[in-house]
Backbone as XML, in Angstrom:
<?xml version="1.0"?>
<chain id="A" units="angstrom">
  <residue number="1" name="MET">
    <atom name="N" x="-31.345" y="-93.593" z="-14.106"/>
    <atom name="CA" x="-30.850" y="-94.726" z="-14.871"/>
    <atom name="C" x="-31.146" y="-94.461" z="-16.336"/>
  </residue>
  <residue number="2" name="ASN">
    <atom name="N" x="-30.194" y="-94.744" z="-17.155"/>
    <atom name="CA" x="-30.367" y="-94.600" z="-18.591"/>
    <atom name="C" x="-30.533" y="-96.000" z="-19.178"/>
  </residue>
  <residue number="3" name="LEU">
    <atom name="N" x="-31.772" y="-96.396" z="-19.389"/>
    <atom name="CA" x="-32.044" y="-97.722" z="-19.935"/>
    <atom name="C" x="-31.627" y="-97.752" z="-21.401"/>
  </residue>
  <residue number="4" name="GLU">
    <atom name="N" x="-30.704" y="-98.603" z="-21.711"/>
    <atom name="CA" x="-30.222" y="-98.721" z="-23.078"/>
    <atom name="C" x="-31.277" y="-99.377" z="-23.960"/>
  </residue>
  <residue number="5" name="LEU">
    <atom name="N" x="-31.185" y="-99.106" z="-25.249"/>
    <atom name="CA" x="-32.077" y="-99.769" z="-26.190"/>
    <atom name="C" x="-31.721" y="-101.250" z="-26.283"/>
  </residue>
  <residue number="6" name="ALA">
    <atom name="N" x="-32.691" y="-102.048" z="-26.587"/>
    <atom name="CA" x="-32.440" y="-103.482" z="-26.760"/>
    <atom name="C" x="-31.446" y="-103.685" z="-27.908"/>
  </residue>
  <residue number="7" name="PRO">
    <atom name="N" x="-30.520" y="-104.630" z="-27.754"/>
    <atom name="CA" x="-29.508" y="-104.869" z="-28.801"/>
    <atom name="C" x="-30.098" y="-105.613" z="-29.999"/>
  </residue>
  <residue number="8" name="LYS">
    <atom name="N" x="-30.890" y="-104.918" z="-30.801"/>
    <atom name="CA" x="-31.661" y="-105.544" z="-31.881"/>
    <atom name="C" x="-30.806" y="-106.202" z="-32.960"/>
  </residue>
  <residue number="9" name="LEU">
    <atom name="N" x="-29.615" y="-105.715" z="-33.204"/>
    <atom name="CA" x="-28.801" y="-106.257" z="-34.292"/>
    <atom name="C" x="-27.948" y="-107.444" z="-33.850"/>
  </residue>
  <residue number="10" name="ILE">
    <atom name="N" x="-28.061" y="-107.807" z="-32.593"/>
    <atom name="CA" x="-27.301" y="-108.933" z="-32.052"/>
    <atom name="C" x="-28.279" y="-110.072" z="-31.772"/>
  </residue>
  <residue number="11" name="PRO">
    <atom name="N" x="-27.975" y="-111.279" z="-32.227"/>
    <atom name="CA" x="-28.877" y="-112.401" z="-31.922"/>
    <atom name="C" x="-29.017" y="-112.585" z="-30.412"/>
  </residue>
  <residue number="12" name="MET">
    <atom name="N" x="-30.209" y="-112.913" z="-29.960"/>
    <atom name="CA" x="-30.429" y="-113.092" z="-28.534"/>
    <atom name="C" x="-29.672" y="-114.315" z="-28.009"/>
  </residue>
  <residue number="13" name="PHE">
    <atom name="N" x="-29.578" y="-115.352" z="-28.809"/>
    <atom name="CA" x="-28.906" y="-116.573" z="-28.392"/>
    <atom name="C" x="-27.796" y="-116.916" z="-29.377"/>
  </residue>
  <residue number="14" name="ASP">
    <atom name="N" x="-26.719" y="-117.519" z="-28.865"/>
    <atom name="CA" x="-25.639" y="-117.954" z="-29.753"/>
    <atom name="C" x="-25.970" y="-119.322" z="-30.346"/>
  </residue>
  <residue number="15" name="GLU">
    <atom name="N" x="-25.047" y="-119.864" z="-31.108"/>
    <atom name="CA" x="-25.299" y="-121.138" z="-31.797"/>
    <atom name="C" x="-25.494" y="-122.312" z="-30.828"/>
  </residue>
  <residue number="16" name="ASN">
    <atom name="N" x="-25.070" y="-122.146" z="-29.572"/>
    <atom name="CA" x="-25.250" y="-123.197" z="-28.565"/>
    <atom name="C" x="-26.510" y="-123.005" z="-27.721"/>
  </residue>
  <residue number="17" name="GLY">
    <atom name="N" x="-27.266" y="-121.960" z="-28.044"/>
    <atom name="CA" x="-28.488" y="-121.705" z="-27.292"/>
    <atom name="C" x="-28.279" y="-120.888" z="-26.031"/>
  </residue>
  <residue number="18" name="ASN">
    <atom name="N" x="-27.072" y="-120.323" z="-25.846"/>
    <atom name="CA" x="-26.784" y="-119.504" z="-24.665"/>
    <atom name="C" x="-27.185" y="-118.054" z="-24.912"/>
  </residue>
  <residue number="19" name="LEU">
    <atom name="N" x="-27.679" y="-117.405" z="-23.891"/>
    <atom name="CA" x="-28.069" y="-116.011" z="-23.988"/>
    <atom name="C" x="-26.843" y="-115.147" z="-24.246"/>
  </residue>
  <residue number="20" name="ASN">
    <atom name="N" x="-26.923" y="-114.270" z="-25.236"/>
    <atom name="CA" x="-25.848" y="-113.350" z="-25.543"/>
    <atom name="C" x="-25.691" y="-112.375" z="-24.382"/>
  </residue>
  <residue number="21" name="SER">
    <atom name="N" x="-24.460" y="-112.031" z="-24.006"/>
    <atom name="CA" x="-24.218" y="-111.177" z="-22.844"/>
    <atom name="C" x="-24.828" y="-109.785" z="-22.996"/>
  </residue>
  <residue number="22" name="ALA">
    <atom name="N" x="-24.885" y="-109.251" z="-24.222"/>
    <atom name="CA" x="-25.503" y="-107.933" z="-24.427"/>
    <atom name="C" x="-26.993" y="-107.993" z="-24.088"/>
  </residue>
  <residue number="23" name="TRP">
    <atom name="N" x="-27.647" y="-109.067" z="-24.479"/>
    <atom name="CA" x="-29.059" y="-109.237" z="-24.140"/>
    <atom name="C" x="-29.229" y="-109.464" z="-22.638"/>
  </residue>
  <residue number="24" name="GLY">
    <atom name="N" x="-28.325" y="-110.213" z="-22.030"/>
    <atom name="CA" x="-28.400" y="-110.436" z="-20.590"/>
    <atom name="C" x="-28.304" y="-109.135" z="-19.814"/>
  </residue>
  <residue number="25" name="LYS">
    <atom name="N" x="-27.399" y="-108.253" z="-20.235"/>
    <atom name="CA" x="-27.245" y="-106.945" z="-19.586"/>
    <atom name="C" x="-28.530" y="-106.135" z="-19.723"/>
  </residue>
  <residue number="26" name="TRP">
    <atom name="N" x="-29.103" y="-106.124" z="-20.933"/>
    <atom name="CA" x="-30.325" y="-105.363" z="-21.157"/>
    <atom name="C" x="-31.483" y="-105.924" z="-20.332"/>
  </residue>
  <residue number="27" name="ILE">
    <atom name="N" x="-31.627" y="-107.223" z="-20.280"/>
    <atom name="CA" x="-32.694" y="-107.854" z="-19.495"/>
    <atom name="C" x="-32.543" y="-107.513" z="-18.017"/>
  </residue>
  <residue number="28" name="ASN">
    <atom name="N" x="-31.316" y="-107.504" z="-17.515"/>
    <atom name="CA" x="-31.075" y="-107.131" z="-16.115"/>
    <atom name="C" x="-31.506" y="-105.694" z="-15.844"/>
  </residue>
  <residue number="29" name="GLN">
    <atom name="N" x="-31.237" y="-104.774" z="-16.790"/>
    <atom name="CA" x="-31.657" y="-103.383" z="-16.615"/>
    <atom name="C" x="-33.185" y="-103.277" z="-16.575"/>
  </residue>
  <residue number="30" name="VAL">
    <atom name="N" x="-33.848" y="-103.957" z="-17.469"/>
    <atom name="CA" x="-35.313" y="-103.927" z="-17.500"/>
    <atom name="C" x="-35.871" y="-104.499" z="-16.199"/>
  </residue>
  <residue number="31" name="ASP">
    <atom name="N" x="-35.275" y="-105.561" z="-15.705"/>
    <atom name="CA" x="-35.751" y="-106.172" z="-14.465"/>
    <atom name="C" x="-35.551" y="-105.248" z="-13.276"/>
  </residue>
  <residue number="32" name="MET">
    <atom name="N" x="-34.447" y="-104.488" z="-13.245"/>
    <atom name="CA" x="-34.217" y="-103.554" z="-12.155"/>
    <atom name="C" x="-35.294" y="-102.471" z="-12.150"/>
  </residue>
  <residue number="33" name="VAL">
    <atom name="N" x="-35.666" y="-101.975" z="-13.312"/>
    <atom name="CA" x="-36.727" y="-100.972" z="-13.407"/>
    <atom name="C" x="-38.055" y="-101.581" z="-12.968"/>
  </residue>
  <residue number="34" name="ARG">
    <atom name="N" x="-38.333" y="-102.801" z="-13.407"/>
    <atom name="CA" x="-39.575" y="-103.476" z="-13.030"/>
    <atom name="C" x="-39.676" y="-103.642" z="-11.523"/>
  </residue>
  <residue number="35" name="LEU">
    <atom name="N" x="-38.610" y="-104.119" z="-10.910"/>
    <atom name="CA" x="-38.625" y="-104.332" z="-9.466"/>
    <atom name="C" x="-38.792" y="-103.029" z="-8.702"/>
  </residue>
  <residue number="36" name="SER">
    <atom name="N" x="-38.131" y="-101.970" z="-9.157"/>
    <atom name="CA" x="-38.232" y="-100.701" z="-8.446"/>
    <atom name="C" x="-39.631" y="-100.102" z="-8.554"/>
  </residue>
  <residue number="37" name="SER">
    <atom name="N" x="-40.345" y="-100.398" z="-9.618"/>
    <atom name="CA" x="-41.674" y="-99.817" z="-9.800"/>
    <atom name="C" x="-42.715" y="-100.415" z="-8.857"/>
  </residue>
  <residue number="38" name="ILE">
    <atom name="N" x="-42.413" y="-101.531" z="-8.242"/>
    <atom name="CA" x="-43.366" y="-102.148" z="-7.319"/>
    <atom name="C" x="-42.855" y="-102.176" z="-5.886"/>
  </residue>
  <residue number="39" name="GLN">
    <atom name="N" x="-41.724" y="-101.518" z="-5.638"/>
    <atom name="CA" x="-41.113" y="-101.584" z="-4.312"/>
    <atom name="C" x="-41.808" y="-100.643" z="-3.338"/>
  </residue>
  <residue number="40" name="SER">
    <atom name="N" x="-42.032" y="-101.113" z="-2.127"/>
    <atom name="CA" x="-42.649" y="-100.297" z="-1.091"/>
    <atom name="C" x="-42.152" y="-100.747" z="0.267"/>
  </residue>
  <residue number="41" name="GLY">
    <atom name="N" x="-42.374" y="-99.906" z="1.261"/>
    <atom name="CA" x="-41.988" y="-100.223" z="2.621"/>
    <atom name="C" x="-41.918" y="-98.962" z="3.455"/>
  </residue>
  <residue number="42" name="THR">
    <atom name="N" x="-41.338" y="-99.083" z="4.620"/>
    <atom name="CA" x="-41.260" y="-97.958" z="5.538"/>
    <atom name="C" x="-40.108" y="-97.026" z="5.170"/>
  </residue>
  <residue number="43" name="THR">
    <atom name="N" x="-40.119" y="-95.857" z="5.810"/>
    <atom name="CA" x="-39.057" y="-94.877" z="5.582"/>
    <atom name="C" x="-37.694" y="-95.487" z="5.876"/>
  </residue>
  <residue number="44" name="ALA">
    <atom name="N" x="-37.606" y="-96.274" z="6.926"/>
    <atom name="CA" x="-36.334" y="-96.878" z="7.316"/>
    <atom name="C" x="-35.800" y="-97.858" z="6.275"/>
  </residue>
  <residue number="45" name="ASN">
    <atom name="N" x="-36.676" y="-98.376" z="5.435"/>
    <atom name="CA" x="-36.274" y="-99.374" z="4.441"/>
    <atom name="C" x="-36.156" y="-98.830" z="3.024"/>
  </residue>
  <residue number="46" name="ARG">
    <atom name="N" x="-36.110" y="-97.520" z="2.874"/>
    <atom name="CA" x="-35.958" y="-96.937" z="1.540"/>
    <atom name="C" x="-34.664" y="-97.439" z="0.901"/>
  </residue>
  <residue number="47" name="PRO">
    <atom name="N" x="-34.675" y="-97.650" z="-0.397"/>
    <atom name="CA" x="-33.455" y="-98.090" z="-1.075"/>
    <atom name="C" x="-32.335" y="-97.054" z="-0.940"/>
  </residue>
  <residue number="48" name="THR">
    <atom name="N" x="-31.117" y="-97.541" z="-0.868"/>
    <atom name="CA" x="-29.950" y="-96.656" z="-0.790"/>
    <atom name="C" x="-28.952" y="-96.943" z="-1.905"/>
  </residue>
  <residue number="49" name="VAL">
    <atom name="N" x="-29.199" y="-97.969" z="-2.699"/>
    <atom name="CA" x="-28.333" y="-98.301" z="-3.830"/>
    <atom name="C" x="-29.189" y="-98.403" z="-5.090"/>
  </residue>
  <residue number="50" name="ASN">
    <atom name="N" x="-28.547" y="-98.378" z="-6.231"/>
    <atom name="CA" x="-29.247" y="-98.422" z="-7.522"/>
    <atom name="C" x="-30.295" y="-97.318" z="-7.630"/>
  </residue>
  <residue number="51" name="LEU">
    <atom name="N" x="-29.902" y="-96.122" z="-7.206"/>
    <atom name="CA" x="-30.796" y="-94.970" z="-7.288"/>
    <atom name="C" x="-30.539" y="-94.213" z="-8.580"/>
  </residue>
  <residue number="52" name="TRP">
    <atom name="N" x="-31.587" y="-93.682" z="-9.173"/>
    <atom name="CA" x="-31.460" y="-92.839" z="-10.359"/>
    <atom name="C" x="-32.584" y="-91.817" z="-10.319"/>
  </residue>
  <residue number="53" name="PRO">
    <atom name="N" x="-32.405" y="-90.668" z="-10.975"/>
    <atom name="CA" x="-33.452" y="-89.653" z="-10.975"/>
    <atom name="C" x="-34.768" y="-90.220" z="-11.493"/>
  </residue>
  <residue number="54" name="GLY">
    <atom name="N" x="-35.822" y="-89.997" z="-10.717"/>
    <atom name="CA" x="-37.146" y="-90.481" z="-11.099"/>
    <atom name="C" x="-37.502" y="-91.853" z="-10.556"/>
  </residue>
  <residue number="55" name="ARG">
    <atom name="N" x="-36.562" y="-92.519" z="-9.881"/>
    <atom name="CA" x="-36.864" y="-93.841" z="-9.314"/>
    <atom name="C" x="-37.937" y="-93.686" z="-8.245"/>
  </residue>
  <residue number="56" name="MET">
    <atom name="N" x="-38.966" y="-94.501" z="-8.316"/>
    <atom name="CA" x="-40.090" y="-94.403" z="-7.398"/>
    <atom name="C" x="-39.977" y="-95.415" z="-6.255"/>
  </residue>
  <residue number="57" name="TYR">
    <atom name="N" x="-40.586" y="-95.053" z="-5.136"/>
    <atom name="CA" x="-40.708" y="-95.928" z="-3.976"/>
    <atom name="C" x="-42.008" y="-95.525" z="-3.284"/>
  </residue>
  <residue number="58" name="PHE">
    <atom name="N" x="-42.799" y="-96.494" z="-2.838"/>
    <atom name="CA" x="-44.022" y="-96.176" z="-2.107"/>
    <atom name="C" x="-43.714" y="-96.306" z="-0.628"/>
  </residue>
  <residue number="59" name="ASP">
    <atom name="N" x="-43.693" y="-95.157" z="0.064"/>
    <atom name="CA" x="-43.347" y="-95.130" z="1.486"/>
    <atom name="C" x="-44.608" y="-95.289" z="2.320"/>
  </residue>
  <residue number="60" name="THR">
    <atom name="N" x="-44.752" y="-96.442" z="2.954"/>
    <atom name="CA" x="-45.954" y="-96.753" z="3.733"/>
    <atom name="C" x="-46.000" y="-96.000" z="5.055"/>
  </residue>
  <residue number="61" name="SER">
    <atom name="N" x="-44.902" y="-95.333" z="5.435"/>
    <atom name="CA" x="-44.869" y="-94.572" z="6.685"/>
    <atom name="C" x="-45.394" y="-93.151" z="6.526"/>
  </residue>
  <residue number="62" name="LEU">
    <atom name="N" x="-45.518" y="-92.665" z="5.309"/>
    <atom name="CA" x="-45.931" y="-91.281" z="5.078"/>
    <atom name="C" x="-47.443" y="-91.177" z="4.959"/>
  </residue>
  <residue number="63" name="GLY">
    <atom name="N" x="-48.029" y="-90.258" z="5.704"/>
    <atom name="CA" x="-49.474" y="-90.051" z="5.643"/>
    <atom name="C" x="-50.234" y="-91.242" z="6.187"/>
  </residue>
  <residue number="64" name="ALA">
    <atom name="N" x="-51.544" y="-91.147" z="6.150"/>
    <atom name="CA" x="-52.392" y="-92.204" z="6.690"/>
    <atom name="C" x="-52.321" y="-93.479" z="5.867"/>
  </residue>
  <residue number="65" name="ASN">
    <atom name="N" x="-52.161" y="-93.348" z="4.553"/>
    <atom name="CA" x="-52.157" y="-94.514" z="3.668"/>
    <atom name="C" x="-50.853" y="-94.708" z="2.920"/>
  </residue>
  <residue number="66" name="GLY">
    <atom name="N" x="-49.830" y="-93.951" z="3.278"/>
    <atom name="CA" x="-48.574" y="-94.005" z="2.559"/>
    <atom name="C" x="-48.608" y="-93.076" z="1.351"/>
  </residue>
  <residue number="67" name="LYS">
    <atom name="N" x="-47.421" y="-92.790" z="0.791"/>
    <atom name="CA" x="-47.332" y="-91.902" z="-0.370"/>
    <atom name="C" x="-46.203" y="-92.360" z="-1.282"/>
  </residue>
  <residue number="68" name="PRO">
    <atom name="N" x="-46.369" y="-92.123" z="-2.581"/>
    <atom name="CA" x="-45.261" y="-92.400" z="-3.488"/>
    <atom name="C" x="-44.228" y="-91.278" z="-3.386"/>
  </residue>
  <residue number="69" name="ILE">
    <atom name="N" x="-42.971" y="-91.637" z="-3.477"/>
    <atom name="CA" x="-41.887" y="-90.663" z="-3.481"/>
    <atom name="C" x="-40.935" y="-91.019" z="-4.621"/>
  </residue>
  <residue number="70" name="TRP">
    <atom name="N" x="-40.102" y="-90.060" z="-5.009"/>
    <atom name="CA" x="-39.178" y="-90.262" z="-6.115"/>
    <atom name="C" x="-37.800" y="-89.742" z="-5.751"/>
  </residue>
  <residue number="71" name="CYS">
    <atom name="N" x="-36.772" y="-90.294" z="-6.397"/>
    <atom name="CA" x="-35.428" y="-89.737" z="-6.263"/>
    <atom name="C" x="-35.415" y="-88.403" z="-6.988"/>
  </residue>
  <residue number="72" name="ASN">
    <atom name="N" x="-34.735" y="-87.435" z="-6.393"/>
    <atom name="CA" x="-34.656" y="-86.134" z="-7.048"/>
    <atom name="C" x="-33.744" y="-86.197" z="-8.272"/>
  </residue>
  <residue number="73" name="LYS">
    <atom name="N" x="-33.565" y="-85.062" z="-8.948"/>
    <atom name="CA" x="-32.847" y="-85.072" z="-10.224"/>
    <atom name="C" x="-31.380" y="-85.432" z="-10.094"/>
  </residue>
  <residue number="74" name="THR">
    <atom name="N" x="-30.816" y="-85.367" z="-8.888"/>
    <atom name="CA" x="-29.424" y="-85.776" z="-8.708"/>
    <atom name="C" x="-29.320" y="-87.137" z="-8.022"/>
  </residue>
  <residue number="75" name="ALA">
    <atom name="N" x="-30.458" y="-87.765" z="-7.763"/>
    <atom name="CA" x="-30.532" y="-89.077" z="-7.100"/>
    <atom name="C" x="-29.826" y="-89.063" z="-5.751"/>
  </residue>
  <residue number="76" name="THR">
    <atom name="N" x="-29.964" y="-87.936" z="-5.039"/>
    <atom name="CA" x="-29.332" y="-87.806" z="-3.724"/>
    <atom name="C" x="-30.339" y="-87.673" z="-2.596"/>
  </residue>
  <residue number="77" name="ALA">
    <atom name="N" x="-31.626" y="-87.522" z="-2.929"/>
    <atom name="CA" x="-32.654" y="-87.362" z="-1.903"/>
    <atom name="C" x="-33.987" y="-87.870" z="-2.436"/>
  </residue>
  <residue number="78" name="TRP">
    <atom name="N" x="-34.884" y="-88.198" z="-1.498"/>
    <atom name="CA" x="-36.241" y="-88.617" z="-1.851"/>
    <atom name="C" x="-37.157" y="-87.418" z="-1.714"/>
  </residue>
  <residue number="79" name="VAL">
    <atom name="N" x="-38.057" y="-87.238" z="-2.693"/>
    <atom name="CA" x="-38.978" y="-86.108" z="-2.676"/>
    <atom name="C" x="-40.392" y="-86.568" z="-2.968"/>
  </residue>
  <residue number="80" name="LEU">
    <atom name="N" x="-41.350" y="-85.745" z="-2.503"/>
    <atom name="CA" x="-42.757" y="-85.972" z="-2.835"/>
    <atom name="C" x="-43.025" y="-85.463" z="-4.249"/>
  </residue>
  <residue number="81" name="ALA">
    <atom name="N" x="-44.215" y="-85.679" z="-4.754"/>
    <atom name="CA" x="-44.562" y="-85.284" z="-6.111"/>
    <atom name="C" x="-44.387" y="-83.781" z="-6.345"/>
  </residue>
  <residue number="82" name="ASP">
    <atom name="N" x="-44.563" y="-82.980" z="-5.293"/>
    <atom name="CA" x="-44.426" y="-81.526" z="-5.463"/>
    <atom name="C" x="-42.984" y="-81.042" z="-5.314"/>
  </residue>
  <residue number="83" name="GLY">
    <atom name="N" x="-42.062" y="-81.977" z="-5.090"/>
    <atom name="CA" x="-40.641" y="-81.622" z="-4.999"/>
    <atom name="C" x="-40.137" y="-81.366" z="-3.590"/>
  </residue>
  <residue number="84" name="THR">
    <atom name="N" x="-41.033" y="-81.363" z="-2.596"/>
    <atom name="CA" x="-40.584" y="-81.167" z="-1.227"/>
    <atom name="C" x="-39.947" y="-82.431" z="-0.684"/>
  </residue>
  <residue number="85" name="ALA">
    <atom name="N" x="-39.095" y="-82.255" z="0.298"/>
    <atom name="CA" x="-38.381" y="-83.387" z="0.893"/>
    <atom name="C" x="-39.357" y="-84.397" z="1.473"/>
  </residue>
  <residue number="86" name="ALA">
    <atom name="N" x="-39.027" y="-85.659" z="1.316"/>
    <atom name="CA" x="-39.888" y="-86.723" z="1.843"/>
    <atom name="C" x="-39.238" y="-87.291" z="3.094"/>
  </residue>
</chain>
């Protein structure tokens, strides 16, 4: 995922107090990254959508205490920290 820079030159709210759509898009991207950084579960429940290189998931089925895994550089597979298949 390529997190865009915050739209600093655009007001966050319009004259009616509504959130500007550019800011809404950016906030949604930040929230997706936040949610993915705390996501965990079994191998069967690994995410299959909104994948990007480097996206982390804590797989509770791996090893005695579970292990963190990441999407590979093409976001097509999950790998352990050493790059081997998870």
